[in-house]
C-alpha positions in Angstrom: 0.0 0.0 0.0 2.9 2.3 0.9 4.3 1.8 -2.6 1.0 3.0 -4.3 0.9 6.0 -2.0 4.4 7.0 -2.9 3.6 6.4 -6.6 0.5 8.6 -6.4 2.4 11.4 -4.6 5.2 11.3 -7.2 2.7 11.4 -10.0 1.0 14.4 -8.5 4.3 16.2 -8.1 5.2 15.5 -11.7 1.8 16.7 -12.9 2.0 19.9 -10.9 5.5 20.6 -12.2 4.4 19.9 -15.8 1.3 22.1 -15.5 3.3 24.9 -14.0 5.7 24.9 -16.9 3.2 24.1 -19.6 3.8 27.5 -21.3 7.5 26.6 -21.8 6.8 23.1 -22.8 4.4 24.3 -25.5 7.0 26.8 -26.7 9.6 24.0 -27.0 7.1 21.8 -28.9 6.1 24.7 -31.2 9.8 25.3 -32.1 10.2 21.5 -32.8 7.1 21.5 -35.0 8.1 24.6 -37.0 11.8 24.2 -37.3 12.7 20.5 -36.9 9.8 18.4 -38.3 8.8 18.5 -41.9 5.1 19.1 -41.5 2.8 20.8 -44.1 1.7 24.3 -43.1 -1.8 23.2 -42.4 -0.6 20.4 -40.1 1.8 22.7 -38.3 -0.9 25.3 -37.7 -3.3 22.7 -36.5 -0.9 21.4 -33.9 0.0 24.9 -32.7 -3.7 25.6 -32.3 -4.2 22.4 -30.3 -1.2 23.1 -28.0 -2.5 26.6 -27.2 -6.2 26.0 -27.1 -6.0 22.7 -25.2 -3.0 23.1 -22.8 -2.1 19.9 -21.2 -4.4 17.8 -23.4 -2.7 19.2 -26.6 0.6 18.2 -25.1 -0.5 14.6 -24.5 -2.1 14.5 -28.0 1.2 15.6 -29.6 3.3 13.0 -27.7 0.9 10.2 -28.8 0.0 11.2 -32.3 2.0 14.2 -33.5 5.6 13.2 -33.5 7.0 12.3 -36.9 8.3 8.8 -37.5 12.0 8.9 -38.3 12.3 8.8 -42.1 14.3 5.7 -42.4 14.0 2.5 -44.4 12.2 0.3 -41.9 11.7 -2.6 -44.3 15.1 -3.6 -45.6 15.2 -6.2 -48.3 17.8 -8.3 -46.7 19.9 -10.5 -49.0 18.3 -9.5 -52.3 18.7 -5.7 -52.5 21.1 -6.0 -55.4 18.9 -8.3 -57.4 15.9 -6.1 -56.9 17.8 -3.0 -57.8 19.3 -4.6 -60.9 15.8 -5.7 -62.1 14.5 -2.1 -61.6 17.4 -0.6 -63.5 16.7 -3.0 -66.4 13.1 -2.1 -66.6 14.0 1.6 -66.4 16.2 1.1 -69.4 13.4 -0.7 -71.2 11.1 2.3 -70.6 13.6 4.9 -71.6 14.6 3.1 -74.8 10.9 2.7 -75.8 11.3 -1.1 -75.7 8.3 -1.3 -73.3 6.1 0.7 -75.6 7.0 -1.4 -78.7 6.2 -4.6 -76.8 3.0 -3.1 -75.2 1.6 -0.3 -77.5 -1.3 0.3 -75.1 1.3 1.6 -72.5 2.4 4.4 -74.8 0.5 7.1 -73.0 1.5 5.7 -69.6 5.2 5.0 -70.0 6.1 8.1 -68.0 3.9 7.0 -65.1 5.5 3.5 -65.3 8.9 5.0 -65.2 8.0 7.4 -62.4 6.8 4.5 -60.2 9.9 2.5 -61.0 12.3 5.4 -60.3 10.5 6.7 -57.1 9.4 3.5 -55.5 11.1 0.6 -57.3 7.7 -0.7 -58.5 8.3 -3.5 -61.1 5.8 -3.8 -63.9 4.5 -7.1 -65.1 2.1 -7.9 -68.0 1.1 -11.6 -67.5 -1.6 -11.1 -64.8 -5.3 -11.9 -64.4 -7.5 -9.9 -62.1 -10.9 -10.6 -60.6 -12.9 -7.8 -59.0 -15.0 -8.3 -55.8 -17.4 -5.8 -54.5 -19.3 -8.0 -52.0 -17.6 -9.4 -48.9 -19.3 -12.8 -49.1 -18.0 -13.4 -52.6 -14.5 -12.2 -51.7 -14.2 -14.4 -48.6 -15.8 -17.4 -50.3 -13.1 -17.2 -52.9 -10.3 -16.6 -50.3 -11.4 -19.6 -48.3 -11.5 -21.8 -51.4 -8.0 -20.7 -52.3 -6.9 -21.5 -48.7 -8.4 -25.0 -49.0 -6.4 -25.5 -52.2 -3.1 -24.3 -50.7 -0.2 -26.7 -50.9 2.8 -24.9 -49.5 2.0 -21.7 -47.6 -0.7 -19.1 -46.7 0.3 -15.6 -45.8 -2.4 -13.3 -44.4 -2.1 -9.6 -43.4 -5.0 -7.5 -42.3 -5.4 -4.2 -40.4 -8.5 -5.5 -38.6 -9.2 -9.1 -37.6 -12.2 -9.8 -35.3 -13.0 -13.0 -33.5 -16.5 -13.4 -35.0 -18.4 -15.5 -37.4 -16.3 -14.6 -40.4 -12.9 -15.4 -38.9 -14.3 -18.6 -37.4 -14.9 -19.8 -41.0 -11.4 -18.7 -42.1 -9.8 -20.2 -38.9 -11.5 -23.6 -39.6 -10.0 -23.7 -43.1 -6.6 -22.5 -41.8 -6.4 -25.2 -39.0 -7.3 -27.9 -41.5 -4.4 -26.8 -43.7 -2.0 -26.4 -40.8 -2.8 -30.1 -39.8 -1.8 -31.0 -43.4 1.6 -29.3 -42.9 0.9 -26.1 -44.9 2.8 -23.1 -43.5 0.5 -20.4 -42.2 1.4 -16.9 -41.1 -0.8 -14.1 -39.9 0.4 -10.5 -39.5 -2.0 -8.0 -37.9 -1.9 -4.4 -36.7 -2.0 -3.8 -33.0 -4.2 -0.7 -33.2 -6.6 -2.2 -35.7 -6.9 -5.4 -33.6 -6.9 -3.8 -30.2 -10.3 -5.4 -29.3 -8.8 -8.9 -29.6 -6.9 -10.2 -26.6 -3.5 -11.8 -26.6 -5.0 -15.2 -25.6 -6.7 -15.2 -29.0 -3.4 -15.1 -30.8 -1.6 -17.5 -28.4 -4.3 -20.0 -29.1 -3.6 -19.7 -32.9 0.1 -20.2 -32.2 -0.7 -23.4 -30.2 -2.5 -24.7 -33.3 0.7 -24.3 -35.4 0.0 -20.9 -37.0 2.8 -18.3 -36.9 1.6 -14.9 -35.7 3.3 -11.4 -35.7 2.0 -8.0 -34.6 2.9 -4.7 -36.2 3.8 -1.9 -33.7 2.7 -3.8 -30.6 1.1 -1.9 -27.7 3.0 -1.3 -24.5 1.7 -3.0 -21.4 -1.0 -4.6 -23.5 -3.1 -1.5 -24.2 -0.9 1.6 -24.6 -0.5 2.5 -28.3 2.3 5.1 -28.6 2.1 5.0 -32.4 -1.7 5.6 -32.8 -1.1 7.6 -36.0 1.1 5.0 -37.7 -1.0 2.1 -38.7 -0.3 -0.8 -41.0 -3.5 -0.5 -43.1 -2.5 -3.1 -45.7 -4.8 -6.1 -46.5 -2.8 -8.7 -48.3 -3.2 -12.5 -48.8 -0.7 -14.6 -50.7 -1.2 -18.3 -51.3 1.6 -20.5 -52.7 2.9 -17.5 -54.7 0.2 -18.2 -57.3 -2.7 -16.1 -56.1 -2.9 -12.9 -54.0 -5.6 -10.6 -52.7 -5.4 -6.8 -52.0 -8.2 -4.3 -51.4 -10.4 -2.8 -48.8 -12.0 -5.7 -47.0 -10.8 -6.5 -43.4 -11.9 -9.5 -41.5 -15.1 -8.9 -39.5 -18.8 -9.5 -39.7 -19.5 -5.9 -40.8 -17.5 -6.6 -44.0 -20.0 -9.3 -45.1 -23.0 -7.1 -44.2 -23.9 -8.6 -40.8 -23.6 -5.4 -38.7 -26.9 -3.5 -38.6 -25.0 -0.2 -37.9 -23.6 -0.2 -41.5 -25.9 -2.6 -43.4 -24.7 -3.5 -46.8 -20.9 -3.1 -47.0 -19.8 -2.0 -50.4 -16.1 -2.4 -51.0 -13.6 -3.3 -53.7 -11.0 -6.1 -53.5 -8.8 -7.7 -56.2 -7.8 -11.4 -56.7 -4.6 -11.4 -58.7 -2.8 -14.2 -60.5 0.5 -13.8 -62.4 3.9 -12.2 -61.7 2.3 -9.3 -59.8 1.7 -11.8 -57.0 5.4 -11.5 -56.4 5.1 -7.8 -55.7 2.5 -8.4 -52.9 4.6 -11.3 -51.6 7.6 -9.0 -51.4 5.6 -6.4 -49.5 4.3 -9.1 -47.1 7.7 -10.5 -46.4 9.2 -7.1 -45.7 6.4 -6.3 -43.3 6.8 -9.8 -41.6 10.6 -9.3 -41.4 10.1 -6.0 -39.5 7.4 -7.3 -37.2 8.7 -10.8 -36.4 12.5 -10.2 -37.0 12.5 -13.3 -39.2 14.0 -13.2 -42.7 11.9 -15.2 -45.0 13.9 -14.2 -48.1 16.4 -17.0 -47.2 13.9 -19.6 -48.2 13.6 -20.1 -52.0 10.3 -21.9 -51.8 8.5 -18.6 -51.5 9.8 -17.3 -54.8 8.8 -19.9 -57.4 7.8 -18.2 -60.6 4.4 -19.0 -62.2 4.8 -21.7 -64.9 2.0 -20.4 -67.2 0.9 -16.9 -68.2 -2.2 -16.1 -66.1 -3.5 -13.3 -68.4 -2.5 -10.0 -70.2 -3.2 -7.4 -67.5 -0.3 -5.0 -66.9 0.3 -3.7 -63.4 2.6 -2.3 -60.7 2.3 -2.9 -57.0 2.8 0.4 -55.1 3.5 0.7 -51.4 3.8 3.7 -49.2 4.3 4.6 -45.6 5.6 7.2 -43.1 9.1 5.6 -43.3 9.5 6.9 -46.8 10.4 10.4 -47.9 8.0 10.1 -50.8 4.2 9.5 -50.7 4.3 7.1 -53.5 0.6 6.2 -53.7 -0.4 9.9 -53.4 2.1 10.8 -56.1 0.7 8.1 -58.4 -2.8 9.3 -57.9 -1.6 12.9 -58.7 0.0 11.8 -61.9 -3.1 9.9 -62.9 -5.4 12.9 -62.3 -3.1 15.1 -64.4 -3.1 12.5 -67.2 -6.9 12.3 -67.4 -8.3 13.7 -70.7 -12.0 12.7 -70.5 -13.1 11.3 -67.1 -12.0 10.6 -63.5 -13.9 8.2 -61.2 -13.1 8.2 -57.5 -14.6 6.0 -54.8 -13.4 6.5 -51.2 -14.9 6.3 -47.7 -12.8 9.4 -46.6 -12.0 12.3 -48.8 -9.5 14.6 -47.1 -7.0 15.3 -49.8 -3.9 17.4 -49.4 -3.6 20.6 -51.4 -1.9 19.1 -54.4 -4.7 16.5 -55.0 -7.5 19.0 -54.3 -5.9 21.5 -56.7 -5.4 18.8 -59.4 -9.0 17.8 -59.2 -10.2 21.4 -59.4 -8.0 22.0 -62.4 -9.3 18.9 -64.1 -12.9 19.9 -63.5 -12.3 23.4 -64.8 -10.5 22.0 -67.8 -13.5 20.0 -69.0 -12.6 16.6 -67.5 -15.7 14.9 -66.1 -14.8 14.4 -62.4 -17.0 11.9 -60.5 -16.6 11.4 -56.7 -18.5 8.9 -54.5 -18.4 8.7 -50.7 -20.6 7.3 -48.0 -23.8 8.9 -46.8 -23.4 7.4 -43.3 -20.0 8.1 -41.6 -18.2 5.6 -39.4 -16.2 8.6 -38.2 -18.4 11.7 -38.0 -15.4 14.1 -37.6 -13.9 12.8 -40.9 -17.3 13.0 -42.6 -17.7 16.7 -41.9 -14.1 17.4 -43.1 -14.9 15.4 -46.3 -18.0 17.6 -47.0 -15.8 20.7 -46.8 -13.5 19.5 -49.5 -16.3 18.0 -51.6 -18.1 21.3 -51.6 -15.2 23.0 -53.4 -15.4 20.4 -56.2 -19.2 20.7 -56.4 -19.0 24.5 -56.8 -16.3 24.0 -59.6 -18.6 21.6 -61.5 -17.6 18.1 -60.4 -20.2 15.4 -59.9 -20.3 14.3 -56.2 -22.5 11.6 -54.8 -23.3 10.0 -51.5 -23.7 6.2 -51.5 -27.0 5.5 -49.7 -27.2 1.7 -49.8 -25.1 1.0 -46.6 -21.5 1.9 -46.2 -19.1 2.6 -49.1 -15.5 1.5 -48.3 -14.1 1.1 -51.8 -10.8 2.8 -52.4 -9.6 3.7 -55.9 -9.4 5.9 -58.9 -9.9 5.3 -62.6 -9.3 7.5 -65.6 -10.5 7.5 -69.2 -11.5 3.9 -69.0 -7.8 3.0 -69.6 -6.1 2.8 -66.2 -7.0 2.5 -62.6 -5.4 2.2 -59.1 -7.2 0.3 -56.3 -6.1 -1.1 -53.0 -6.0 -0.1 -49.3 -5.3 3.6 -49.5 -8.1 6.1 -48.9 -8.1 9.5 -50.7 -6.9 11.3 -47.5 -3.8 12.7 -45.9 -3.7 10.0 -43.3 -3.4 7.2 -45.9 -1.0 9.3 -48.0 1.4 10.2 -45.2 0.8 8.3 -42.0 -0.5 4.8 -42.8 1.3 1.9 -44.4 -0.6 1.2 -47.6 -0.5 -0.9 -50.8 -2.3 -0.4 -54.1 -2.3 -2.1 -57.5 -1.8 0.3 -60.4 -3.5 -1.4 -63.4 -3.0 -0.5 -67.1 -5.8 -2.3 -68.7 -8.9 -1.0 -70.5 -11.0 -4.0 -69.6 -10.3 -3.7 -65.8 -10.5 0.1 -65.8 -13.7 0.0 -67.9 -15.2 -2.5 -65.5 -14.4 -0.3 -62.5 -16.2 2.6 -64.2 -19.1 0.4 -65.1 -19.4 -0.7 -61.4 -19.3 3.0 -60.4 -22.1 3.8 -62.8 -24.1 0.9 -61.4 -23.6 2.2 -57.9 -25.1 5.5 -59.0 -28.5 3.8 -58.8 -28.0 3.8 -55.0 -26.7 7.3 -54.7 -27.8 10.9 -54.2 -26.1 13.6 -56.2 -25.2 16.7 -54.2 -26.1 19.7 -56.3 -24.8 23.2 -56.0 -28.2 24.3 -54.6 -28.2 21.6 -52.0 -24.7 22.4 -50.9 -25.4 26.2 -50.7 -28.5 25.6 -48.6 -26.8 23.7 -45.8 -27.2 25.2 -42.3 -24.8 27.5 -40.4 -24.2 24.7 -37.9 -23.2 22.3 -40.6 -20.9 24.9 -42.1 -19.3 25.4 -38.7 -18.7 21.7 -38.2 -17.2 21.4 -41.7 -14.7 24.1 -41.1 -13.6 23.0 -37.6 -13.3 19.4 -38.8 -11.2 20.6 -41.8 -9.0 22.7 -39.7 -8.2 19.9 -37.2 -8.1 17.0 -39.8 -4.2 17.2 -40.1 -4.1 16.5 -36.3 -6.8 13.8 -35.9 
């Protein structure tokens, strides 16, 4: 008892000292924000506002969420750096010398984007892929479970959210059956996204022969010091032959069983072909960082496909706060600037940075048909009001903006001119661009891009278009919430 009394007395003394010197602490943090951390102006001003308007609380918020991750290469490709770099250099030469265009005439207008992704992020391009699009969670997970049942060597799963409910019980049953057959199974999850699941859940999985690793684990079981840095990737790789990437996490809401959201409209891709290697590479890098286990040393993971799966050309693009460049944001930006006729965007959260917002406004005012769809029912009200603020600017410029009314829209992607599209885990917001670890598939194929746009137009049957008149007539209270949310969005 005496120990707890001493602890409480010490805590009170530290608190009183900190509070008494809060002005100086805020001043030091302000200097750090302005002079030592590379924050955008909006983000810096938002943090300065929080520190001064919310003394004490703003200080705690900054310690937990405001400090920048050191820009270093977290995910080192141990043992194969030279091979990867050599392959990238060869592809760069192929693009520069026009060899890629000669072999793939449909890439002529996108060779600069291919080269940009190669040069800035080392994203290899492959042209032997097949892609299947899922917009319903039941269909996606039925296909995934079937692929799990057909696995012969290994199953790698990585999800931001995994919940112990009816959906994962189905997946776990299939995984345990394969584990009993000697198939290697690994599950990588994000500590923040899976904070509702206790350690006993994962320990039980390990007892069943399944390898488990956690990204940015919490301290003392619940304290998340990196609340702003989340591994938002959703990747599944099976035997190096098939891979999945997209918006669906593992939870009953993703198959429409949560009354709060109703129908869950998302987009997920099933990929066969050489692009599977790009998602496998991403998974192994993440696993190596989280588990401190180098899987690159085992050649069984890198068996090339024997047959050509299809003709779809794509690059796998990753981004995260450990990189100096925001690769997915930059790819989106290049796509928007390249659009000549139309742009189709679906995203649950639309909080773009200035470059993306300006590019969309320029496209709209240049005669490009800009179409944006986002949810009518927010899962995060604060983000929803900030979204409306940015959407309003596009509406007034002439863009077509829609709210999806048939449940919750969680699809994440962009398509231009029915010729190219980029879909994956990244939302169209500053958090995904700068703070989260994300992965997208950049697809250069008229059939896939055309199908994405056809799906968008089909979704319009369940949408409400926000007209200029509707936006102008919103109440003063709504306008206030929009501006406050927009102002604080770089912080929260």
